[in-house]
N, C-alpha and C positions, 0 to 999 in steps of 0.2 A: 776438960782442960783445966788444970790446977792453976792457982795464982802464981805468977812469975814464969809460967811456961806458955809458949806459943807454938801449938802444933799446926803446921802448915795445912795438912790434910783437913784437920778439924776446922780451921779457919775457912777453908774453901767450902766445906759442907754447911757451915753456919752462915755463909755469906748471903747477902740479899739476892733476890731473884735476878735483878739486873746484873749484878756482879757475877753471879753464877753463869748467866748467859754470855757475858764477856769472856769468862774463863773457858767455857766450853768452846766458844768460837776460836779462841787462841790455841787451845790444845788441838783442835781440828786442823787449824792452819799449820801447826808444827808437824802433825802427822803427814799432811800433804807435802810439806817441805821435804821431809826426810824420804818420802816415797819418790819424789822427783829426783832427789839427790842420788838415790840408789839406781834409779832408772837411767839417769844421765851417765853415771859412772860405768854402768854396764854397756851403754851405747859407745862410749869412748874406747872402752876396752875392746869391744867387737870391731870397731872401725880400725883400730891399730892393728889387730890381728889380721883382719881381712885385707887391709892395705899391704901388709907384708906378703900375704899369699899372692896378691895381684902382682906385686913387684917381682916376685920369683918367676911368675909366668911371663911377665913382660920382658924381663932381662934374658930369659932363656929362649924366647921365641925367635924364629928366623924372619918373620914378617908381621906386619900389622894385622893381616888377615888371620894369621894363626892365633894372635892374641885375642882377636874378636871371637873366634870360635871357642877359645878357652873361657872367655868371659861368661858364656852361657852357663857354666858350671860353678862360677864363683859368686859368693854372696855379695851383698851391697857393701861398697866402700867408696871413699872419696875419689881415689884414682880410677876405679872401675867406672864410676859415673861419668867422670870427665872423658875417659877414653871412649866409652861406648857412644856418647853423644857426639864427640868429635869425629870418630870414625864413621858413624852413621851419616853425618853430613857429607863427608868425603865420598862415601859410597853413592849417595844420592846424586852428587854432582857428577861423578863419573858416569852414572847411568844416564843422566840428562844429556851428557856430551857424547853418549854412545861409546864410552871408554876410549875415546880418541885422545892419545897422549898429547898430540900437538895442540888440540883445542883446549885441553886441560891446562897446559903450560901457558897458552895465550890468555886464558881466563885469569889465572893467578898473576900473570904479568900485568894485566889491566886493573884487576880489582884487589890484588893482594890476597891475604889469607883471612879476609874478614868473615867469610861464611863459616870457616872452621872455628874462628874465635867466638862467633855467636853460638855455635854448637857447644863449645867448651863452657861458655857462660851459662847455658842451659843446664849443663851438668853441675856447675857450681851452685846454681839455684836449687837443684834437687837436694844436694847435700846440705845446703844452708837451712832448708825447711826442716830437716831432721835435727840439725845442730841447735837451732833456735827454738825448737819445740819446748814448751813449758818454762822457758827462761823468763817470759813476761810474768808468769804466775809466781816464780821465785822473787822477782823484783817487787811485785805487788805485796807479797807477804812481808818482805823486808821493810817496805816503806809504810805499810798500813798498820802492821801489828803493834808498833810502839804507841800509835795514836789510839788504837782500840784499848790497849792496856792503860793508857793515860785517862781515857774515858772512865774505865772502871775505877781508877784511882780517885778521880774527882768525885765520882758517885759515892765511893766509900767515905771520903772526907766529909761530904755533905751530910752523910748519915751520922758521922761522929759529931759534927757541929749541931745537928738536930738534937742529939743526946745531951749536949752541953746546954742547949737552950731549954731543955726540959728540967734542968736543975741537977742532972747527974754528973757534975763536974769532978769526977775522980778518975784516977789512972785506970782502975779496973773497968770503968764504964766506957772510957774513950779508946783504950788500947785495942780492943778487938776491931773496931771500925777502922783505925789507922792501919793495923796489920792487914786487914782485908784489902785496903786501898793499895798498900805496898806490894802485896802478893799479885794483884792485877798488873802492876807495872813490871814486876819481875817476870811473870809469865809472858808478857808482851815482848820483853827483851829476849827471853829464851827462844821465842819463835822467830824474832827478827834477825838476831845475830847470825845464826847458821845460814839463813836464807840469803843475807847480804854477802856473806863470805863465799858461799858456794856460787852465787851468781857471778861474782867477780872472777872466781877461779875458772868457771866454765867459759866465761867470755874470753879469758886468756887462752884457754885451750882451743877455743874456736878460732881465735886469731892465728894460732900456730898452725892449725889445719888449713886455714885460708892461705897462709904463706906456702905451705907444702903443695897445695893444689895449684897455686900460681906457678910454682917452679915446674911442676909436672906438665902443666898446660904449655908452658914455653918449650919444654923438651919435646912434647908431642908435635908442636908446630915445626920445630927444628928437624925432626925426623921426616915429616912430610916434605919439607922444603929440600932436604938432602936427597930424598928419593926422586924428586922431580929434576934435580940437577945431574942425576946420573946419566 
């Protein structure tokens, strides 16, 4: 590194052991962050495609039983999860009541559609487990990385002041330590900013899927209620 030039890579290679450990941990956090981002983007894309496939089957079927049979060949999706759990509870209730329509109508008249709603909630929970997976890791990277970078910065500045105390009070003597400190901060921010941004983005997408699942759940309950009213 010549005078007047600050090579970032060279600064990182010549950093103290503590700062190197900080930089390595931040680079690792950044790699983990982008791996999670790619995985989540793939998951959302698959959910959207699979949900569209389910809706095609659902809208084209003549009965709920036909939809359930088709679900066996459909991949995981929010709508499929809600439907299979809701329909399974409906089937169990019918079996418990010996498929007696009068008893079924009496049950729903007395207790409402609570048993189906609980089945739908189970489906929502299954989807949420997938949607929320790794989000806490993204949040942790976004919140912790700046502080880890700050620790490296403080450590680098301490080294610079140590050099000053030794009598080397020149720009050439102090600049590498200050640059080392600032690089730690920069790498910390580079790890944190994408993590925070994608964490918020994925939370918004999760909220959108939650809204769609709620609408589909209400539609499923309406279909069951209309079938009982025939």
